[in-house]
C-alpha positions as CSV (number, residue, x, y, z in Angstrom):
1,M,0.0,-0.1,-0.3
2,N,1.0,4.0,-1.3
3,G,0.7,6.2,1.9
4,R,-2.1,7.8,0.6
5,P,-5.1,5.5,2.9
6,R,-3.4,6.1,6.2
7,R,-2.8,10.3,5.2
8,V,-6.6,9.9,4.6
9,N,-7.3,8.2,7.6
10,A,-4.9,10.5,9.9
11,V,-6.6,13.7,8.8
12,A,-10.4,11.6,9.6
13,V,-9.4,11.1,13.0
14,A,-7.6,14.0,13.6
15,L,-10.8,15.8,12.3
16,F,-13.1,13.7,14.1
17,T,-11.9,13.8,17.4
18,G,-11.7,17.8,16.7
19,M,-15.6,17.6,16.6
20,A,-15.8,14.8,19.4
21,L,-13.8,17.8,21.7
22,T,-15.8,21.1,20.4
23,G,-18.6,19.5,19.5
24,C,-20.3,17.7,22.1
25,A,-20.3,20.5,24.6
26,A,-23.9,22.2,24.7
27,T,-25.0,26.0,24.0
28,Q,-27.5,27.4,26.2
29,A,-29.7,27.2,22.8
30,S,-29.2,24.1,23.1
31,I,-30.5,23.4,26.4
32,E,-34.2,25.0,25.9
33,P,-35.8,22.1,24.3
34,M,-34.5,20.2,27.0
35,A,-36.2,23.4,29.3
36,G,-39.0,22.6,26.6
37,N,-40.0,19.1,27.3
38,A,-39.7,19.3,31.3
39,L,-42.0,22.2,30.9
40,A,-44.2,20.8,28.2
41,A,-44.7,18.1,31.4
42,T,-45.3,20.7,34.0
43,R,-48.1,22.3,31.9
44,S,-49.5,18.0,31.7
45,A,-49.3,17.6,35.7
46,E,-50.4,21.3,36.2
47,L,-53.3,20.7,34.0
48,S,-54.1,16.8,34.9
49,I,-53.9,18.4,38.6
50,R,-56.5,21.4,37.6
51,L,-59.2,18.4,36.2
52,D,-58.4,16.4,39.0
53,L,-59.6,19.1,41.6
54,A,-61.9,20.3,39.4
55,G,-63.6,16.6,39.9
56,R,-63.3,16.5,35.5
57,T,-61.0,13.3,35.8
58,F,-61.7,10.1,36.5
59,P,-58.6,8.7,39.6
60,T,-57.0,6.0,38.1
61,T,-55.9,8.0,34.5
62,Y,-55.3,11.3,37.1
63,D,-52.6,8.3,38.6
64,V,-51.8,7.8,34.6
65,Q,-50.9,10.8,34.0
66,L,-48.6,12.5,36.7
67,G,-47.0,9.1,36.2
68,D,-46.3,9.6,32.6
69,M,-45.2,13.5,33.5
70,A,-42.5,12.1,36.3
71,T,-41.4,9.7,34.1
72,Q,-41.0,12.7,31.1
73,L,-39.7,14.8,33.8
74,A,-37.0,12.1,34.9
75,N,-36.1,11.7,32.0
76,T,-35.5,15.0,30.5
77,I,-33.5,15.4,34.2
78,S,-31.4,12.1,33.3
79,Q,-30.4,13.8,29.7
80,L,-29.8,17.5,31.3
81,E,-27.5,15.6,33.4
82,Q,-25.3,14.0,31.3
83,T,-25.0,17.0,29.2
84,S,-21.4,18.5,29.1
85,T,-22.0,22.6,28.4
86,A,-19.6,24.6,26.5
87,D,-20.0,27.9,28.4
88,A,-20.7,29.6,31.6
89,A,-23.9,31.0,30.4
90,A,-25.0,27.3,28.7
91,E,-23.7,25.3,32.3
92,R,-25.8,28.1,34.6
93,A,-29.4,27.2,32.0
94,R,-28.5,23.8,32.7
95,T,-28.5,23.9,36.0
96,K,-31.5,25.7,36.5
97,T,-33.4,23.8,34.0
98,L,-32.6,21.0,36.1
99,A,-33.1,22.6,39.6
100,A,-37.1,23.4,37.7
101,S,-37.6,19.5,36.3
102,R,-36.6,18.5,39.6
103,D,-39.4,20.9,41.6
104,A,-41.5,19.9,38.8
105,V,-41.0,15.8,39.8
106,D,-41.1,17.4,43.8
107,A,-44.6,18.8,42.9
108,I,-46.0,15.8,41.5
109,H,-45.2,13.2,44.3
110,L,-47.1,16.0,46.3
111,A,-50.1,15.6,44.2
112,Q,-49.9,11.7,44.0
113,S,-49.6,12.3,47.9
114,G,-52.6,13.8,48.2
115,H,-51.6,17.3,48.3
116,D,-53.1,18.7,45.0
117,V,-53.4,22.1,46.2
118,R,-50.4,22.5,46.9
119,A,-48.5,20.6,44.2
120,E,-50.6,22.9,41.3
121,K,-48.7,26.4,42.5
122,D,-45.1,24.6,43.6
123,L,-45.5,23.3,39.1
124,H,-47.0,27.0,38.2
125,A,-43.9,28.2,40.0
126,A,-41.4,25.5,38.3
127,A,-43.1,25.9,34.9
128,D,-42.6,30.2,34.7
129,K,-38.7,29.2,35.9
130,L,-39.1,26.7,32.5
131,A,-40.8,29.0,30.2
132,K,-38.0,32.0,30.7
133,L,-34.9,28.8,30.6
134,A,-37.4,27.8,27.3
135,G,-37.5,31.0,25.4
136,D,-41.6,31.3,25.9
137,Q,-41.4,34.5,27.9
């Protein structure tokens, strides 16, 4: 073999390594969709609580909805925990999104234990934070 294939391979490895080092770090704009996912789950849980308080849903449906939204939030939290950030602004957004998402999960757990009114207030507060982080102002 001639030396050319090795040179191409070396260039490909260098290019891939450069992309891996710089391309995997999330920017603040990369955090916004994750905040949006958490916001959607939080608002859905909030709506479920309102329907339950108004007597407009079945208990089993309510339990499933809250469980599903807690699972969706847990998935977003896991994704955020595994995300490396590119700069301080992205890290702040990631940290704030994690905190608000965890607050929403805590509120869902409150609702699941029968504290709907308090849970609705806590979910509303978490949704407000997540809306700002998702760019939904």
